[in-house]
C-alpha positions in Angstrom: 5.7 -49.8 45.8 5.7 -52.6 48.3 3.3 -55.4 47.5 1.7 -55.4 50.9 1.5 -51.6 51.2 -1.6 -50.3 52.9 -3.5 -47.0 52.9 -5.9 -45.6 55.5 -9.6 -46.2 55.1 -11.9 -43.4 56.2 -15.7 -43.5 56.5 -17.6 -40.9 54.5 -19.9 -38.5 56.3 -23.5 -39.1 55.4 -24.2 -35.4 55.7 -21.8 -34.5 52.9 -23.4 -32.9 49.9 -22.9 -34.4 46.5 -20.2 -31.8 45.7 -18.4 -32.5 49.0 -18.6 -36.2 48.4 -17.2 -35.8 44.9 -14.3 -33.8 46.3 -13.5 -36.6 48.8 -13.9 -39.3 46.1 -11.5 -37.4 43.9 -9.0 -37.4 46.7 -9.5 -41.2 47.2 -8.8 -41.8 43.5 -5.3 -40.4 44.0 -3.0 -42.9 45.5 -1.5 -40.5 48.1 -4.8 -40.0 50.0 -7.0 -42.2 52.2 -9.5 -44.6 50.7 -13.2 -44.1 51.3 -16.0 -46.3 52.5 -19.6 -45.1 52.3 -21.0 -47.5 54.9 -20.0 -48.9 58.3 -16.9 -51.0 58.2 -14.6 -52.6 60.7 -11.6 -52.0 58.5 -9.1 -49.2 59.1 -6.7 -49.9 56.3 -6.9 -51.5 52.8 -4.4 -52.5 50.1 -2.8 -49.5 48.4 -4.5 -50.3 45.1 -8.0 -49.8 46.6 -9.6 -46.4 46.4 -13.2 -47.1 47.4 -14.9 -49.8 49.5 -18.5 -50.6 48.7 -20.7 -53.1 50.5 -22.7 -55.4 48.3 -26.4 -55.9 48.9 -26.0 -59.5 49.9 -28.8 -60.8 47.6 -27.3 -64.3 48.1 -27.4 -63.8 51.9 -23.7 -63.1 52.2 -22.9 -59.4 52.4 -19.4 -58.6 51.2 -17.1 -55.5 51.1 -15.8 -54.9 47.6 -12.5 -53.2 47.0 -12.4 -51.0 43.9 -9.4 -49.4 42.3 -9.2 -45.9 40.8 -8.5 -47.4 37.4 -11.7 -49.5 37.5 -13.8 -46.5 38.7 -12.4 -44.1 36.1 -12.6 -46.7 33.3 -16.3 -47.4 34.1 -17.2 -43.7 34.2 -15.4 -42.9 30.9 -16.9 -46.0 29.1 -20.4 -45.0 30.4 -20.1 -41.4 29.2 -18.8 -42.6 25.8 -21.6 -45.1 25.3 -24.2 -42.5 26.0 -22.5 -39.8 23.8 -22.0 -37.5 26.8 -20.0 -34.4 26.1 -17.9 -32.1 28.4 -20.3 -29.8 30.1 -23.2 -32.3 30.2 -24.8 -32.8 33.6 -25.7 -35.8 35.7 -28.4 -35.8 38.4 -27.9 -37.9 41.6 -31.1 -39.8 42.6 -29.4 -42.8 44.2 -27.6 -43.2 47.6 -23.8 -43.0 47.7 -23.6 -46.2 49.8 -24.1 -48.0 46.5 -21.9 -48.1 43.4 -24.6 -46.7 41.2 -24.6 -43.5 43.2 -20.8 -43.2 43.3 -20.6 -43.7 39.5 -22.9 -40.7 38.9 -20.3 -38.5 40.8 -17.4 -39.8 38.8 -19.2 -39.5 35.5 -20.0 -35.9 36.2 -16.5 -35.2 37.3 -15.2 -36.7 34.1 -17.4 -34.2 32.2 -16.2 -31.3 34.2 -19.5 -30.6 35.9 -21.0 -30.8 39.4 -23.5 -33.6 40.1 -27.0 -32.3 40.7 -28.0 -33.6 44.1 -31.7 -34.7 44.0 -31.6 -37.4 46.6 -34.0 -35.6 48.9 -35.6 -33.3 46.4 -39.2 -32.1 46.5 -41.1 -30.1 44.0 -40.0 -29.3 40.4 -36.8 -30.9 39.4 -34.0 -29.0 37.5 -32.9 -30.3 34.1 -30.1 -32.8 33.8 -28.7 -34.4 30.7 -28.3 -37.9 32.2 -29.4 -39.7 35.4 -29.5 -43.2 36.8 -32.4 -44.9 38.7 -33.7 -48.3 39.8 -37.0 -49.8 38.6 -38.9 -48.8 41.8 -38.1 -45.2 41.1 -39.3 -45.6 37.5 -42.6 -47.1 38.8 -43.0 -44.2 41.1 -42.4 -41.7 38.4 -45.0 -43.3 36.1 -47.7 -43.8 38.7 -47.4 -41.0 41.3 -44.6 -38.5 40.9 -45.3 -36.2 37.9 -42.3 -34.0 38.7 -39.9 -36.9 38.6 -41.5 -38.1 35.4 -40.8 -34.7 33.8 -37.2 -34.9 35.0 -36.7 -38.3 33.5 -38.4 -37.5 30.2 -36.2 -34.4 29.9 -33.0 -36.3 30.1 -31.0 -37.5 27.1 -30.8 -40.9 28.6 -31.9 -42.6 31.9 -29.9 -45.6 33.1 -32.0 -48.2 34.8 -30.4 -51.0 36.8 -30.0 -52.5 40.2 -32.8 -55.1 39.6 -34.6 -56.6 36.6 -36.8 -54.2 34.6 -40.2 -55.6 33.9 -41.1 -55.5 30.2 -44.4 -53.7 30.9 -42.6 -51.0 32.9 -40.0 -50.6 30.2 -42.8 -50.1 27.6 -44.7 -47.6 29.8 -41.5 -45.6 30.2 -40.9 -45.5 26.4 -44.5 -44.4 25.9 -44.0 -41.6 28.4 -41.0 -40.3 26.4 -38.2 -41.6 28.6 -35.1 -42.8 26.8 -34.4 -45.9 28.9 -31.0 -47.6 28.8 -31.1 -50.9 30.6 -27.9 -51.7 32.4 -26.4 -54.9 33.7 -23.6 -55.2 36.2 -22.8 -55.4 39.9 -20.6 -53.9 42.5 -17.9 -56.4 41.5 -17.9 -54.9 37.9 -18.0 -51.2 39.2 -21.7 -51.2 38.5 -23.4 -51.4 35.1 -20.9 -52.7 32.5 -23.4 -53.8 29.8 -25.9 -51.2 28.3 -28.9 -52.5 26.4 -27.1 -55.8 26.0 -23.9 -54.3 24.6 -20.7 -54.5 26.7 -19.0 -51.2 27.4 -15.6 -50.4 26.0 -13.0 -52.5 27.8 -15.5 -55.2 28.9 -15.8 -58.7 27.6 -18.7 -61.2 28.2 -18.6 -64.9 28.0 -21.1 -67.6 28.7 -19.9 -70.7 30.6 -21.0 -74.3 29.8 -23.5 -73.9 32.7 -24.9 -70.8 31.0 -23.5 -68.5 33.7 -22.3 -65.0 32.7 -18.6 -64.4 33.0 -17.1 -60.9 32.8 -13.6 -59.7 32.0 -12.2 -56.2 31.7 -10.8 -53.0 33.2 -13.9 -52.4 35.4 -13.4 -55.5 37.6 -12.9 -55.0 41.4 -9.7 -56.0 43.2 -11.1 -58.4 45.8 -13.6 -59.0 48.6 -12.0 -57.5 51.7 -11.8 -60.0 54.5 -13.1 -62.7 52.2 -10.4 -63.1 49.7 -10.9 -66.8 49.3 -14.5 -66.2 48.2 -13.2 -63.7 45.6 -10.7 -66.3 44.3 -13.5 -68.8 43.9 -15.4 -66.5 41.6 -12.4 -64.9 39.8 -10.6 -67.3 37.4 -8.0 -66.5 34.7 -9.1 -62.9 34.6 -12.8 -63.7 34.4 -15.4 -62.9 37.2 -18.1 -65.5 37.4 -21.5 -63.9 38.1 -24.4 -65.6 39.7 -26.6 -64.8 36.7 -27.6 -67.0 33.8 -27.6 -65.6 30.2 -27.0 -66.1 26.5 -25.3 -64.1 23.8 -27.0 -63.4 20.5 -25.5 -61.3 17.7 -23.1 -59.8 20.2 -25.8 -58.8 22.7 -26.2 -60.2 26.2 -29.6 -61.5 27.3 -29.9 -62.0 31.1 -32.2 -64.9 32.0 -32.1 -64.8 35.8 -29.9 -65.9 38.6 -28.4 -69.4 38.9 -29.9 -69.6 42.4 -33.2 -68.2 41.2 -34.7 -71.6 40.3 -36.5 -73.6 43.0 -37.6 -77.3 42.8 -41.1 -77.8 44.1 -42.6 -81.3 43.8 -39.9 -82.2 41.3 -40.7 -79.3 39.0 -38.3 -76.5 38.3 -39.8 -73.0 38.9 -38.0 -69.8 38.1 -38.9 -67.1 40.7 -38.0 -64.3 38.3 -40.1 -65.8 35.5 -43.1 -65.9 37.9 -42.6 -62.3 38.9 -42.1 -61.0 35.3 -45.2 -62.8 34.1 -47.3 -61.5 37.0 -46.1 -57.9 36.5 -47.0 -58.1 32.8 -50.5 -59.5 33.4 -51.4 -57.5 36.5 -49.6 -54.1 35.9 -51.2 -52.2 38.7 -49.7 -54.4 41.4 -46.2 -55.4 42.4 -45.2 -59.0 43.0 -42.3 -60.9 44.5 -42.0 -64.7 44.4 -40.2 -66.5 47.2 -39.8 -70.0 48.6 -40.2 -71.8 51.9 -38.8 -75.2 52.9 -41.7 -77.7 52.7 -41.8 -81.3 53.9 -44.2 -82.2 51.1 -42.9 -80.2 48.2 -39.2 -79.7 49.1 -39.7 -76.0 48.4 -43.1 -74.3 48.1 -43.8 -71.3 46.0 -45.2 -68.2 47.7 -46.1 -64.8 46.3 -46.0 -61.4 48.0 -48.3 -58.7 46.7 -48.5 -54.9 47.0 -50.8 -52.6 45.1 -54.4 -51.5 44.7 -56.0 -54.7 45.9 -57.9 -55.3 42.7 -56.1 -58.6 42.1 -57.3 -61.6 44.1 -55.3 -64.7 45.1 -57.6 -66.9 43.1 -57.0 -64.8 39.9 -53.2 -65.2 40.4 -53.4 -68.9 41.0 -55.6 -69.4 37.9 -53.4 -67.3 35.7 -50.2 -69.0 36.8 -51.7 -72.4 36.4 -52.8 -71.6 32.8 -49.5 -69.9 32.0 -47.0 -72.3 33.6 -49.0 -75.4 34.7 -50.7 -76.5 37.9 -47.4 -77.0 39.7 -46.9 -73.2 39.6 -49.9 -72.4 41.8 -48.6 -70.6 44.9 -48.9 -72.4 48.2 -49.4 -69.2 50.0 -49.7 -65.4 49.7 -48.4 -62.5 51.6 -50.2 -59.1 51.3 -48.0 -56.2 52.4 -47.9 -52.5 51.9 -44.4 -52.4 50.6 -41.9 -55.0 49.4 -38.7 -55.2 51.5 -35.6 -54.3 49.6 -31.9 -54.9 50.0 -29.7 -52.3 48.5 -31.3 -50.0 46.0 -33.7 -52.2 44.1 -33.5 -55.9 44.8 -36.4 -57.6 46.7 -35.3 -59.3 49.9 -36.8 -62.8 49.5 -35.3 -64.0 52.8 -37.2 -61.2 54.6 -40.4 -62.1 52.8 -40.1 -65.7 54.0 -39.6 -64.4 57.5 -42.6 -62.1 57.3 -44.8 -64.9 56.0 -43.8 -67.2 58.8 -44.5 -64.4 61.3 -47.9 -63.8 59.8 -48.8 -67.5 59.9 -48.2 -67.8 63.6 
């Protein structure tokens, strides 16, 4: 095969059923068919080794198109099924959009077990049984607080993968009490989705921690490149290791994710972790949802702000007092944004850039 050989890239039809999508994905996994993209793309051809193109959520503000090979996709699916103890004939339900790697992975895992994915993306009413499924924390919150049918579906599964965003400790505990067997996943599009389950790397995956405490990942699940931004990929892929933007530590062979390397702001000379603020607020005020974000500030450099959704029982003063007592006076937010719903990018990550824009609009 020529080194620069190309294959056609076709856009998936958003009206395809899960079964139809799986049939097309199966074709894309074969080297003689066209590659697939489940989103808009200006590309018409990709390198021969690439089977699927997935757009990242751009949580860093830089959206990218990730090229994934058939071997990475199949390795990920097989390692996932093995880690969960899934057997041929077991079923997966699809609750996530196919424009994201987590949704695509459900299709391929089901295919590897010889079953059809159960398409529940627009489902209403009583849910059918599935042995396994995958969701994001916002869906888990919905199941626990307002959707009894979804809750029964999750509790009836052998295991429920939860990823796409950090899972708050109180939400995790509530899910366990409700009888849901939660498996917390860590990964990204560049690693073909979740590659660490409950802190343990999947088969074929290695984890290392750099001197700057950043997480580095190596293994069969890694993507090929960023299409159209190959130099950016090369900057993050060194000697077979992909350098993630997350901070972490390894203890007794398990990975503990401690936040993003770009998650910490400096306000008045003090370091403030936005994810630590959010996690603490979620634990102390469980009936509301919070997102911390920063604004440029002439006095503070960066000023901490908090967005709030929920039942309205929590006041700004209560939040300020709690954060001051828990972290120190420097952690008192300089402003609050009360909104009906947190803006998201992708399937679960809060869009902090959009929150800053909404705050500025509300202030004028």
